[in-house]
LUMSE-428659 format. One line per field, with one value per residue (C-alpha): residue in three letters; chain; x, z, y. Coordinates in steps of 0.1 Angstrom, whole numbers, plus 2048, in hexadecimal, padded with zeros to 3 digits. Layout:
% residues N
res = [ALA | ...]
chain = [A | ...]
c1 = [X | ...]
c3 = [Z | ...]
c2 = [Y | ...]
% end
This chain:
% residues 195
res = [MET | PRO | PRO | LYS | ARG | LYS | LYS | ASP | LYS | ARG | THR | LYS | ASN | SER | GLY | SER | GLU | LEU | ASN | VAL | ASP | GLU | LYS | TYR | LYS | LYS | THR | LEU | GLU | GLU | ILE | GLU | ALA | LEU | LYS | ASP | HIS | LEU | ALA | MET | ARG | ARG | GLU | PHE | SER | ARG | HIS | SER | LYS | GLU | ALA | GLY | GLU | GLU | TRP | LYS | GLU | ARG | MET | LEU | LYS | ALA | GLU | ILE | ASP | LEU | GLU | GLU | VAL | LYS | ASP | THR | HIS | ARG | ALA | ILE | ASN | ALA | ASP | MET | THR | ARG | GLN | TYR | LEU | ALA | ILE | GLN | LEU | GLU | THR | SER | HIS | GLN | ILE | GLN | GLN | LEU | VAL | THR | GLU | LEU | SER | GLN | VAL | ARG | ALA | LYS | LEU | VAL | ASN | ALA | GLU | GLN | GLU | LEU | GLN | CYS | THR | LYS | GLU | GLU | LYS | ASP | ARG | ILE | LEU | LYS | GLU | LYS | GLU | ILE | GLN | ILE | GLU | THR | LEU | ASN | MET | LYS | VAL | ASN | SER | MET | SER | ASP | GLN | TYR | GLU | TYR | LEU | PHE | ASP | GLU | CYS | PHE | ASP | LYS | LEU | VAL | GLU | LYS | MET | ALA | ASP | SER | MET | ASN | SER | TRP | GLU | SER | GLU | VAL | ALA | VAL | ILE | GLN | LYS | LYS | ASN | LYS | GLN | MET | LEU | VAL | GLU | PHE | GLY | LEU | ASP | HIS | LEU | ASP | ILE]
chain = [A | A | A | A | A | A | A | A | A | A | A | A | A | A | A | A | A | A | A | A | A | A | A | A | A | A | A | A | A | A | A | A | A | A | A | A | A | A | A | A | A | A | A | A | A | A | A | A | A | A | A | A | A | A | A | A | A | A | A | A | A | A | A | A | A | A | A | A | A | A | A | A | A | A | A | A | A | A | A | A | A | A | A | A | A | A | A | A | A | A | A | A | A | A | A | A | A | A | A | A | A | A | A | A | A | A | A | A | A | A | A | A | A | A | A | A | A | A | A | A | A | A | A | A | A | A | A | A | A | A | A | A | A | A | A | A | A | A | A | A | A | A | A | A | A | A | A | A | A | A | A | A | A | A | A | A | A | A | A | A | A | A | A | A | A | A | A | A | A | A | A | A | A | A | A | A | A | A | A | A | A | A | A | A | A | A | A | A | A | A | A | A | A | A | A]
c1 = [54D | 552 | 547 | 524 | 51F | 508 | 4EF | 4E2 | 4C1 | 4B3 | 4BC | 4AD | 48C | 488 | 492 | 47B | 45E | 465 | 46A | 448 | 437 | 448 | 440 | 41C | 41A | 42C | 415 | 3F7 | 405 | 40B | 3E8 | 3DB | 3F0 | 3E4 | 3C0 | 3C6 | 3D7 | 3BB | 3A1 | 3B4 | 3B6 | 391 | 38A | 3A1 | 391 | 36E | 379 | 389 | 36A | 354 | 36C | 36C | 346 | 345 | 35E | 349 | 32B | 33F | 34C | 329 | 31C | 339 | 332 | 30D | 318 | 331 | 316 | 2FF | 31B | 322 | 2FC | 2FB | 31B | 30C | 2EC | 2FE | 315 | 2F7 | 2E5 | 304 | 309 | 2E5 | 2E8 | 309 | 2F9 | 2DB | 2F2 | 307 | 2E8 | 2DA | 2FC | 2FF | 2DD | 2E5 | 306 | 2F3 | 2DA | 2F6 | 308 | 2E8 | 2E1 | 305 | 303 | 2E2 | 2F1 | 310 | 2F9 | 2E5 | 306 | 312 | 2F0 | 2F2 | 315 | 30B | 2ED | 303 | 31C | 2FF | 2F1 | 313 | 318 | 2F4 | 2FB | 31C | 30B | 2EF | 308 | 31B | 2FB | 2F0 | 313 | 310 | 2ED | 2F8 | 316 | 2FF | 2E6 | 301 | 30D | 2EA | 2E5 | 305 | 2FB | 2D9 | 2E8 | 2FF | 2E1 | 2CB | 2E7 | 2EB | 2C5 | 2C2 | 2DF | 2CF | 2AD | 2BA | 2CE | 2AE | 29A | 2B4 | 2B3 | 28D | 28D | 2A6 | 28F | 270 | 282 | 28B | 267 | 25B | 272 | 265 | 242 | 249 | 259 | 239 | 222 | 237 | 235 | 20F | 20C | 221 | 20B | 1EC | 1FA | 203 | 1E0 | 1D2 | 1EA | 200 | 225 | 233 | 24F | 237 | 229]
c3 = [51D | 508 | 4E4 | 4DD | 4CF | 4B3 | 4B9 | 4A1 | 491 | 494 | 4B7 | 4BC | 4AB | 4BD | 4DD | 4D4 | 4CF | 4EF | 4FF | 4F2 | 4FE | 51E | 520 | 518 | 532 | 54A | 541 | 546 | 567 | 571 | 566 | 57B | 598 | 593 | 591 | 5B1 | 5C0 | 5B4 | 5C2 | 5E3 | 5E2 | 5DB | 5F8 | 60E | 602 | 609 | 62C | 632 | 626 | 63C | 659 | 651 | 651 | 671 | 681 | 674 | 685 | 6A4 | 6A4 | 69E | 6BB | 6D0 | 6C8 | 6D1 | 6F1 | 6F8 | 6F3 | 70B | 724 | 720 | 724 | 743 | 750 | 74A | 75B | 779 | 77A | 77A | 795 | 7AA | 7A6 | 7B0 | 7CE | 7D8 | 7D6 | 7EA | 804 | 805 | 809 | 824 | 836 | 834 | 843 | 85E | 866 | 868 | 880 | 895 | 896 | 8A1 | 8BB | 8C7 | 8CB | 8DE | 8F4 | 8FB | 904 | 91B | 92A | 931 | 941 | 955 | 960 | 96B | 97E | 98D | 998 | 9A6 | 9B8 | 9C6 | 9D2 | 9E1 | 9F2 | A00 | A0D | A1C | A2C | A3B | A48 | A56 | A66 | A76 | A82 | A8F | AA1 | AAF | ABA | AC9 | ADC | AE8 | AF1 | B05 | B16 | B1E | B29 | B41 | B4D | B51 | B64 | B7B | B7F | B86 | B9F | BB0 | BB0 | BBD | BD8 | BE2 | BE0 | BF6 | C0E | C0F | C13 | C2F | C40 | C39 | C46 | C66 | C6B | C61 | C79 | C96 | C8B | C86 | CA9 | CB7 | CA3 | CAE | CD2 | CCF | CBE | CD9 | CF4 | CE3 | CE0 | D04 | D0D | CF9 | D0B | CEE | CEB | CCD | CCA | CC3 | CA5]
c2 = [3B5 | 396 | 396 | 38B | 369 | 363 | 348 | 331 | 33B | 319 | 316 | 337 | 32F | 30E | 31E | 33A | 323 | 311 | 331 | 33E | 31F | 321 | 345 | 33E | 323 | 339 | 355 | 33E | 333 | 357 | 35F | 343 | 34D | 371 | 365 | 351 | 36F | 385 | 36D | 36C | 392 | 394 | 37B | 38F | 3AF | 3A0 | 394 | 3B6 | 3C7 | 3B1 | 3B7 | 3DC | 3DB | 3C7 | 3E0 | 3FD | 3ED | 3E7 | 40B | 418 | 402 | 40D | 431 | 42C | 41A | 436 | 450 | 43C | 439 | 45F | 466 | 44F | 460 | 482 | 478 | 469 | 487 | 49E | 489 | 488 | 4AE | 4B3 | 49B | 4AC | 4CE | 4C2 | 4B2 | 4D2 | 4E7 | 4D0 | 4CF | 4F4 | 4F8 | 4DF | 4F1 | 512 | 502 | 4F3 | 514 | 525 | 50A | 50D | 532 | 52D | 512 | 528 | 545 | 52E | 521 | 544 | 54C | 52C | 533 | 556 | 548 | 52E | 549 | 55E | 53F | 537 | 55A | 55A | 538 | 545 | 565 | 550 | 538 | 555 | 564 | 542 | 53E | 560 | 558 | 537 | 547 | 562 | 548 | 532 | 551 | 558 | 533 | 533 | 554 | 546 | 526 | 539 | 54E | 52F | 51D | 53B | 53C | 517 | 519 | 536 | 526 | 505 | 517 | 52A | 509 | 4F7 | 514 | 513 | 4EE | 4F1 | 50B | 4F5 | 4D7 | 4E9 | 4F3 | 4D0 | 4C0 | 4D5 | 4CE | 4A9 | 4A7 | 4B7 | 49F | 481 | 48C | 490 | 46E | 45E | 46D | 461 | 43E | 43E | 44A | 42C | 416 | 40E | 40F | 422 | 409 | 3ED | 3FE]
% end
């Protein structure tokens, strides 16, 4: 370190006075600056306080709104739960009814299928009986047809025979009647060829 220099007292005093005045001015400036700074801080603090109050009010309002939303949500949730349970109960009841109806329809279907089977079997039995009856009747008709044909043939043969016999007797009778008629015509003076 270099040795210290001694200053002049005069210089020191006059510098000191200047220095004190400067310091005083500087202090006044600093005080003004601090006052300005303090005023700014107060203004900032006041704005901050107002903003804080505004935010507190907003928070309070937001909390109230949130509570209302929560209440609404709870009410909606409770209503939806009630509706869901009601729908579930109704659906369960409908399913039970449909299951009951289905079992009844299945039972009816089984009965109908059994009746249909019985009806088919009855129809098949009746058709077989009818076929047998038809076959029997056809055989009887054929037999009767053969018998009637034989009877007709025999009757016609006898009729032809009787007609032949009758014709022979009629021819002899006709010949006698013609002879008589010719004689009568001749007695009356008529010729049978003229008539």
